[in-house]
KEPA-392905 format. One record per residue: chain; z, y, x of N, C-alpha, C in turn; residue number from 0. Coordinates in steps of 0.1 Angstrom, whole numbers. Atoms other than C-alpha are relative to their C-alpha. Example, Ala and Ser with C-alpha at 12.3 -4.5 7.8 and 13.67 -1.06 7.14 Angstrom:
REM KEPA-392905
A; 0; -12; 9; 78; -45; 123; 0; 12; 9; 0
A; 0; -11; -9; 71; -11; 137; 8; 11; -8; 1
REM end
This chain:
REM KEPA-392905
A; -13; 3; 5; -95; -182; 873; 0; -1; -15; 0
A; -1; 0; 15; -86; -192; 837; 7; 13; -5; 1
A; -6; -12; 6; -76; -164; 814; 15; -2; -1; 2
A; -14; 0; 3; -40; -155; 809; 3; -7; -13; 3
A; -2; 6; 14; -43; -164; 772; -1; -15; 0; 4
A; 2; 15; -1; -56; -199; 781; 13; -6; 7; 5
A; -12; 6; -7; -27; -205; 806; 12; 1; -8; 6
A; -12; -2; 8; -1; -191; 782; 0; -11; -11; 7
A; 1; 9; 11; -14; -213; 754; 4; -14; 5; 8
A; -4; 13; -5; -11; -244; 776; 14; -1; 4; 9
A; -14; 1; -4; 23; -235; 790; 9; -1; -12; 10
A; -8; 1; 12; 37; -230; 755; -1; -14; -6; 11
A; 2; 13; 5; 22; -263; 744; 8; -10; 8; 12
A; -7; 9; -9; 37; -281; 774; 15; 2; 1; 13
A; -15; -3; -2; 71; -264; 777; 7; 6; -12; 14
A; -7; -6; 12; 77; -248; 743; -1; 15; 0; 15
A; 1; -14; 2; 76; -213; 729; 12; 8; 4; 16
A; -12; -7; -5; 102; -195; 750; -3; 8; 12; 17
A; -1; -9; -12; 104; -166; 774; 14; 3; 2; 18
A; -14; -4; -4; 136; -160; 793; -1; 11; 10; 19
A; 0; -11; -8; 143; -127; 808; 10; -1; 12; 20
A; -10; 0; -11; 160; -122; 842; 4; 15; 1; 21
A; -5; -13; 1; 181; -91; 836; 14; 1; 8; 22
A; -13; 0; -7; 208; -89; 864; 7; 14; 0; 23
A; -7; -12; 0; 226; -59; 852; 15; -1; 5; 24
A; -13; 1; -6; 261; -50; 866; 10; -9; -7; 25
A; -10; 8; 8; 281; -65; 837; -3; -15; 1; 26
A; 3; 14; 0; 263; -98; 839; 3; -6; 14; 27
A; -4; 4; -13; 267; -100; 877; 15; -2; 1; 28
A; -14; 1; 0; 304; -94; 872; 5; -12; -8; 29
A; -3; 12; 8; 306; -121; 845; -2; -13; 8; 30
A; 3; 12; -9; 291; -146; 870; 10; 0; 12; 31
A; -9; -1; -11; 318; -135; 895; -8; 4; 13; 32
A; 8; -5; -11; 291; -119; 917; 2; 15; 3; 33
A; -1; -14; -4; 292; -86; 936; -13; 7; -5; 34
A; 11; -8; 5; 270; -58; 923; -7; 6; 12; 35
A; 7; -4; -12; 249; -56; 955; -12; -10; 2; 36
A; 12; 8; -2; 218; -72; 970; 4; -15; 1; 37
A; -4; 14; -1; 237; -104; 978; 3; -6; -13; 38
A; -2; 5; 14; 248; -108; 942; -13; -2; -7; 39
A; 13; 1; 6; 213; -101; 930; -7; -12; 4; 40
A; 8; 12; -6; 198; -127; 953; 6; -13; -5; 41
A; -6; 13; 5; 223; -154; 943; -2; -2; -15; 42
A; 3; 1; 14; 219; -146; 906; -14; -5; -3; 43
A; 14; 4; 3; 181; -148; 906; -3; -14; 5; 44
A; 3; 13; -5; 180; -179; 928; 6; -11; -10; 45
A; -7; 10; 9; 204; -197; 904; -9; -1; -13; 46
A; 9; 0; 13; 182; -187; 873; -13; -8; 3; 47
A; 13; 7; -3; 150; -198; 890; 2; -15; 2; 48
A; -3; 14; -2; 165; -231; 902; 3; -8; -13; 49
A; -4; 6; 13; 179; -238; 867; -12; -1; -10; 50
A; 10; -2; 12; 149; -227; 845; -15; 0; 4; 51
A; 14; -2; -4; 118; -222; 866; -9; -12; -3; 52
A; 9; 12; 2; 105; -258; 861; 0; -5; -14; 53
A; -1; 4; 14; 112; -259; 824; -4; 10; -11; 54
A; 3; -11; 10; 106; -225; 807; -14; 4; 2; 55
A; 15; -3; 0; 70; -215; 798; -2; 14; 7; 56
A; 1; -13; -5; 75; -178; 807; 13; 6; 4; 57
A; -12; -6; -5; 101; -160; 828; -4; 15; 2; 58
A; 3; -14; 0; 104; -122; 825; 10; 8; 8; 59
A; -9; -8; -7; 121; -104; 853; -1; 15; -4; 60
A; 0; -14; 3; 131; -68; 845; 1; 7; 13; 61
A; 2; -6; -13; 119; -48; 874; 11; 10; 4; 62
A; -9; -10; -3; 144; -20; 871; 13; -5; 6; 63
A; -13; 5; -6; 174; -42; 879; -2; -4; 14; 64
A; 3; 3; -14; 157; -51; 912; -2; 14; 8; 65
A; 3; -12; -7; 144; -16; 920; 12; 9; 3; 66
A; -12; -8; -2; 179; -1; 917; 6; -2; 14; 67
A; -5; 3; -14; 187; -17; 951; -10; 4; 11; 68
A; 9; -5; -10; 157; -1; 968; -9; -11; 5; 69
A; 10; 10; -6; 134; -20; 992; 6; -14; 0; 70
A; -5; 14; 0; 158; -49; 995; 0; -7; -13; 71
A; 1; 6; 13; 159; -54; 958; -14; -4; -4; 72
A; 14; 3; 2; 121; -52; 956; -4; -13; 8; 73
A; 3; 12; -7; 119; -78; 983; 5; -13; -7; 74
A; -5; 11; 8; 141; -101; 962; -9; -3; -12; 75
A; 9; 2; 11; 118; -95; 933; -12; -7; 4; 76
A; 12; 7; -6; 88; -105; 954; 3; -15; 2; 77
A; -3; 14; -2; 106; -137; 964; 2; -7; -13; 78
A; -2; 6; 13; 116; -144; 928; -13; -4; -7; 79
A; 14; 3; 6; 80; -141; 916; -6; -12; 7; 80
A; 6; 11; -7; 69; -165; 943; 6; -13; -4; 81
A; -7; 12; 3; 96; -190; 935; -3; -5; -14; 82
A; 4; 3; 13; 88; -189; 898; -14; -6; -1; 83
A; 14; 5; 1; 51; -194; 903; 0; -14; 6; 84
A; -1; 14; -6; 59; -224; 926; 6; -10; -9; 85
A; -7; 10; 9; 81; -239; 899; -9; -2; -12; 86
A; 9; 2; 11; 52; -236; 874; 2; 9; -12; 87
A; -2; -9; 11; 65; -208; 852; -11; 11; 1; 88
A; 7; -13; 0; 43; -179; 841; 9; 11; 2; 89
A; -9; -12; -3; 57; -146; 853; -5; 12; -7; 90
A; 2; -12; 7; 58; -117; 830; 9; 11; 5; 91
A; -9; -10; -6; 71; -86; 848; 1; 11; -10; 92
A; -3; -10; 10; 88; -62; 825; 1; 13; 8; 93
A; 1; -13; -7; 78; -28; 840; -3; 12; -10; 94
A; 4; -10; 10; 65; -9; 809; -6; 12; 6; 95
A; 7; -11; -7; 42; 12; 831; -10; 6; -9; 96
A; 10; -7; 7; 19; 38; 817; -3; 13; 7; 97
A; 4; -12; -7; -1; 66; 833; -14; 2; -2; 98
A; 14; -2; 2; -36; 79; 837; -7; 0; 14; 99
A; 8; -1; -12; -64; 78; 862; 3; -9; 11; 100
A; -2; 7; -12; -58; 68; 897; 14; -6; 1; 101
A; -13; 5; 0; -21; 63; 891; 2; -13; -8; 102
A; 0; 12; 7; -25; 37; 864; -8; -11; 7; 103
A; 8; 9; -8; -51; 21; 886; 9; -6; 11; 104
A; -9; 4; -11; -25; 19; 914; 11; -10; -6; 105
A; -9; 9; 6; 0; 3; 890; -7; -14; -3; 106
A; 7; 12; 2; -26; -22; 880; -2; -9; 13; 107
A; 2; 7; -12; -33; -31; 916; 13; -6; 5; 108
A; -13; 5; -5; 4; -35; 923; 4; -13; -6; 109
A; -4; 11; 8; 9; -61; 896; -10; -11; -3; 110
A; 10; 8; 5; -24; -76; 887; -11; -4; 10; 111
A; 9; 4; -11; -43; -79; 920; 6; -11; 8; 112
A; -6; 12; -8; -38; -113; 937; 4; 3; 14; 113
A; -4; -3; -14; -35; -96; 971; 13; 7; 1; 114
A; -13; -7; 0; -3; -78; 961; 12; -9; 1; 115
A; -12; 8; 0; 31; -92; 969; 8; 0; -13; 116
A; -7; -1; 13; 42; -82; 934; -10; -6; -11; 117
A; 10; 6; 9; 12; -101; 918; 7; -10; -10; 118
A; -6; 8; 10; 23; -116; 885; -11; -4; -10; 119
A; 10; 4; 10; 6; -133; 855; -2; 11; -10; 120
A; 2; -11; 11; 12; -104; 831; 11; 10; 2; 121
A; -9; -11; 0; 30; -71; 827; 2; 6; -14; 122
A; -1; -8; 12; 44; -50; 800; -5; 14; 3; 123
A; 6; -13; -2; 28; -15; 795; 3; 9; -12; 124
A; -2; -10; 11; 34; 17; 775; -13; 7; -3; 125
A; 12; -6; 4; 5; 30; 755; 0; 15; -4; 126
A; -2; -13; 7; 18; 65; 747; -6; 11; 8; 127
A; 10; -9; -4; -6; 83; 769; -14; -3; -5; 128
A; 12; 5; 6; -32; 66; 748; -3; -14; 5; 129
A; 3; 14; -4; -42; 30; 748; -11; 0; 10; 130
A; 11; -1; -10; -74; 40; 766; 4; 3; 14; 131
A; -5; -4; -13; -54; 53; 795; 3; -13; 8; 132
A; -3; 13; -7; -45; 16; 803; -12; -8; 3; 133
A; 12; 8; -3; -81; 6; 807; 0; -6; 14; 134
A; 0; 7; -13; -77; 0; 845; 9; -13; 0; 135
A; -8; 12; 1; -49; -25; 837; -7; -11; -7; 136
A; 8; 10; 8; -70; -43; 811; -11; -5; 8; 137
A; 12; 4; -8; -100; -44; 834; 4; -9; 12; 138
A; -4; 9; -11; -81; -58; 864; 6; -13; -5; 139
A; -5; 13; 6; -63; -83; 842; -11; -9; -3; 140
A; 12; 8; 4; -96; -95; 828; -7; -6; 13; 141
A; 6; 5; -12; -110; -98; 863; 7; -11; 7; 142
A; -8; 10; -8; -82; -118; 878; 8; -10; -9; 143
A; -7; 10; 8; -70; -138; 848; 14; 4; -4; 144
A; -13; -5; 4; -40; -116; 840; 2; 4; -14; 145
A; -2; -5; 13; -24; -103; 809; 8; 13; -1; 146
A; -8; -13; 2; -9; -71; 795; 6; 0; -14; 147
A; -7; -1; 12; 17; -68; 768; 3; 15; -3; 148
A; -2; -15; 3; 16; -33; 752; 10; 2; -11; 149
A; -10; -3; 9; 45; -18; 734; -6; 5; -13; 150
A; 6; -4; 14; 38; -15; 696; 12; 4; -9; 151
A; -11; -2; 9; 70; -18; 675; 12; -5; 6; 152
A; -12; 4; -8; 101; -18; 696; 13; 0; -8; 153
A; -12; 2; 7; 136; -26; 686; 10; 12; 1; 154
A; -9; -11; -2; 153; 6; 698; -3; 10; -11; 155
A; 2; -9; 12; 159; 30; 669; -7; 13; 3; 156
A; 7; -13; -3; 145; 60; 688; -16; -2; -1; 157
A; 15; 3; 0; 110; 43; 689; -7; 3; -13; 158
A; 7; -2; 13; 103; 47; 652; -6; 14; -2; 159
A; 5; -14; 2; 99; 85; 654; -14; 2; 6; 160
A; 13; -1; -6; 68; 80; 676; -9; -11; -6; 161
A; 8; 11; 4; 56; 45; 666; -4; 0; -15; 162
A; 3; -1; 15; 57; 51; 628; -5; 13; -5; 163
A; 7; -13; 4; 43; 86; 629; -14; -3; -5; 164
A; 13; 2; 6; 11; 89; 609; -11; 8; 8; 165
A; 11; -7; -6; -22; 98; 625; -9; 6; -10; 166
A; 9; -7; 9; -51; 118; 610; -6; -10; -11; 167
A; 7; 9; 9; -66; 87; 594; 10; -8; -9; 168
A; -10; 6; 8; -33; 76; 578; 7; -12; 6; 169
A; -7; 12; -7; -25; 47; 601; 12; 6; 8; 170
A; -10; -4; -9; 7; 48; 620; -5; -1; 15; 171
A; 4; 1; -14; 6; 52; 658; 1; -15; 4; 172
A; -1; 14; -4; 18; 16; 661; -12; -8; -5; 173
A; 12; 7; 5; -11; 4; 639; -12; 3; 8; 174
A; 11; -3; -8; -36; 22; 660; 0; -8; 13; 175
A; -1; 8; -12; -22; 4; 691; -3; -14; -3; 176
A; 3; 13; 5; -23; -29; 672; -15; -2; -1; 177
A; 14; 2; 3; -59; -24; 662; -8; 1; 13; 178
A; 8; -1; -13; -71; -14; 697; 2; -12; 8; 179
A; -2; 12; -7; -55; -44; 713; -7; -12; -7; 180
A; 8; 10; 7; -71; -66; 686; -14; 0; 4; 181
A; 14; -1; -5; -105; -53; 697; -1; -6; 14; 182
A; 1; 6; -14; -98; -63; 733; 0; -15; -1; 183
A; -2; 15; 1; -90; -99; 722; -12; -6; -8; 184
A; 10; 6; 9; -120; -103; 699; -9; -11; 7; 185
A; 8; 11; -5; -137; -136; 704; 7; -9; 10; 186
A; -7; 8; -11; -111; -150; 729; 6; -12; -7; 187
A; -6; 13; 4; -101; -186; 725; 6; -7; 12; 188
A; -7; 2; 12; -77; -203; 723; 10; 12; -3; 189
A; -9; -11; 2; -56; -171; 727; -5; 12; 9; 190
A; 3; -11; -8; -64; -136; 739; 10; 3; 11; 191
A; -9; -3; -11; -49; -122; 771; 8; 13; -1; 192
A; -7; -13; 2; -37; -89; 757; 9; -1; -12; 193
A; -10; 2; 10; -5; -90; 737; 7; 13; -4; 194
A; -8; -11; 5; 19; -67; 719; 15; -4; 1; 195
A; -14; 2; 0; 56; -62; 721; 5; 5; -14; 196
A; -5; -3; 14; 72; -63; 686; 15; -5; 0; 197
A; -14; 3; 0; 110; -63; 684; 4; -10; -11; 198
A; -5; 10; 10; 127; -92; 666; 10; 5; -9; 199
A; -11; -6; 8; 153; -69; 652; -5; 9; -11; 200
A; 4; -11; 9; 131; -46; 631; -3; -4; -14; 201
A; 2; 4; 14; 127; -66; 599; -15; 0; -3; 202
A; 14; -1; 5; 95; -64; 578; -7; 12; 7; 203
A; 6; -11; -8; 72; -43; 600; -8; 9; -9; 204
A; 9; -8; 8; 49; -31; 572; -13; 3; 7; 205
A; 12; -2; -8; 21; -34; 598; -8; -13; -1; 206
A; 9; 11; 0; -9; -57; 599; -2; -6; 14; 207
A; 1; 7; -13; -6; -81; 629; -10; -12; 0; 208
A; 8; 12; 2; -30; -107; 615; -12; -1; 9; 209
A; 12; 1; -7; -60; -98; 636; 1; 2; 15; 210
A; -2; -4; -14; -44; -93; 670; -7; -10; 10; 211
A; 7; 10; -8; -57; -126; 685; 6; -3; 13; 212
A; -7; 2; -13; -33; -124; 714; 15; -3; -3; 213
A; -14; 3; 2; 4; -132; 720; 8; 12; -5; 214
A; -9; -10; 5; 32; -113; 703; 14; -3; 6; 215
A; -12; 2; -6; 62; -110; 725; 11; 6; -8; 216
A; -10; -4; 9; 94; -108; 705; 14; 0; 7; 217
A; -13; -1; -5; 124; -95; 724; 10; 4; -10; 218
A; -10; -4; 10; 157; -86; 708; 8; -12; -6; 219
A; -7; 12; 5; 168; -122; 701; 13; -3; 8; 220
A; -12; 4; -7; 203; -134; 708; 10; 12; 0; 221
A; -10; -10; -2; 227; -108; 722; -4; 14; -7; 222
A; 5; -13; 6; 206; -79; 708; 1; 0; -15; 223
A; -2; 0; 15; 212; -91; 672; -9; -8; -8; 224
A; 10; 8; 8; 182; -111; 660; 2; -15; 3; 225
A; 0; 14; -2; 182; -148; 654; -14; -5; -2; 226
A; 14; 6; 1; 152; -172; 654; -5; 1; -14; 227
A; 4; -1; 14; 152; -171; 616; -7; 13; -3; 228
A; 5; -13; 3; 144; -134; 617; -15; 1; 3; 229
A; 14; 0; -3; 110; -142; 632; -9; -1; -12; 230
A; 8; 1; 12; 97; -152; 598; -1; 13; -7; 231
A; 0; -13; 7; 106; -118; 583; -9; 10; 8; 232
A; 7; -10; -8; 91; -98; 612; -15; -4; 1; 233
A; 14; 4; -3; 59; -118; 618; -8; -7; -11; 234
A; 7; 6; 12; 51; -136; 585; -10; -10; 4; 235
A; 11; 9; -2; 17; -152; 587; -5; 0; 15; 236
A; 4; 0; -14; 14; -143; 624; 9; -8; 9; 237
A; -9; 8; -8; 41; -167; 636; -6; -8; 11; 238
A; 6; 9; -9; 17; -189; 654; -2; 7; 14; 239
A; 2; -8; -13; 12; -161; 681; 13; 4; 6; 240
A; -13; -6; -4; 49; -153; 686; 5; -8; 13; 241
A; -7; 5; -11; 65; -158; 720; 14; 6; 0; 242
A; -14; -5; 0; 103; -155; 715; 5; 3; 14; 243
A; -6; -4; -13; 122; -138; 743; 15; 2; -1; 244
A; -15; -1; -1; 159; -142; 751; 3; 4; 15; 245
A; -5; -3; -13; 178; -128; 780; 15; -3; 1; 246
A; -14; 2; -2; 216; -124; 778; 5; -13; -8; 247
A; -5; 12; 7; 220; -152; 752; -1; -13; 9; 248
A; 1; 11; -9; 208; -176; 779; 8; 2; 13; 249
A; -6; -3; -13; 220; -159; 811; 15; 0; 0; 250
A; -15; 0; 0; 256; -155; 799; 6; -13; 1; 251
A; -5; 14; -1; 259; -193; 800; 2; -3; 15; 252
A; -1; 3; -14; 257; -191; 838; 14; 4; 6; 253
A; 9; 4; -11; 264; -194; 867; -3; -15; 1; 254
A; 2; 14; -1; 265; -232; 860; -15; -3; -4; 255
A; 14; 3; 2; 229; -245; 862; -2; -8; -13; 256
A; 2; 9; 12; 234; -272; 836; 3; 8; -13; 257
A; -3; -8; 12; 249; -247; 812; -12; 10; -3; 258
A; 12; -8; 2; 219; -224; 817; -11; -8; -7; 259
A; 11; 9; 6; 195; -253; 809; 4; -3; -14; 260
A; -5; 3; 13; 216; -262; 779; -3; 12; -10; 261
A; 1; -12; 8; 215; -226; 766; -15; 2; -3; 262
A; 14; -1; 2; 177; -225; 771; -5; -10; -10; 263
A; 5; 11; 9; 172; -258; 753; 4; 3; -14; 264
A; -5; -3; 13; 193; -246; 724; -8; 10; -7; 265
A; 8; -11; 7; 174; -214; 717; -14; -5; -2; 266
A; 14; 5; 2; 141; -232; 723; 0; -9; -13; 267
A; 0; 9; 12; 151; -258; 696; 1; 9; -13; 268
A; -1; -9; 12; 160; -229; 672; -14; 6; -2; 269
A; 13; -6; 2; 126; -213; 678; -10; -10; -4; 270
A; 9; 10; 4; 107; -245; 675; 1; -3; -15; 271
A; -2; 3; 14; 123; -251; 641; -6; 10; -9; 272
A; 6; -11; 8; 111; -217; 628; -15; 0; 2; 273
A; 14; -1; -2; 77; -217; 644; -7; -12; -5; 274
A; 6; 12; 5; 70; -253; 633; -3; 2; -15; 275
A; 2; -1; 14; 72; -241; 597; -11; 10; -3; 276
A; 10; -11; 2; 44; -215; 602; -11; -6; -9; 277
REM end
């Protein structure tokens, strides 16, 4: 199978640099006039998939909003993943998993093994038990053409206390994560399969992202406060690797499918205008 980096590079070239999250939280279900139950969840996700699955490069379901409904919610997540893949979108499952030993190996099998009903193109992961603890995820991703996006500099204010703490060699914790992911991508073309999550709301990062060699997922755009123009400040010379991610800014246009498509087209145009200037 082609590497995730190769598939992502092609998808962005063909469909444009945009990731849209599927975050069916209770307030959004209510805004759509849907009930906060499995039936509302199913109708919401089917509408998003039908409207955007054949036009957006990457779709990012947030697993927690499905898991809160138990096994029936997870079944809808499995169906959503299948529908998105059939529509040609890459599926990035937002799970932020992180653990050690056999447990992280089990997480890897759940999401990155093609035999799993939750098999996706890529996942998000937390490195705060040590980047090395995620090795089973990296290895299974490499074996099956998957990707892993590791948290580095997140947009929540609480993250700075950990991510910007200094290590013994003077680097921040975030920079050590950045550097280790850079090593995993060394020599990969046209794009590495191991990415970072860097919030679009954080301003000038003060960190060196120039050698990552993989995709830089930029959440926090739209309803969370950042605009496409902020990407220049955050990523600077690394703009070429940025994958902008929107959720509520697009989803709040629903439930009308045409309105969802128009919202996605609008934010994509905004991102293209910024990224084209890189």
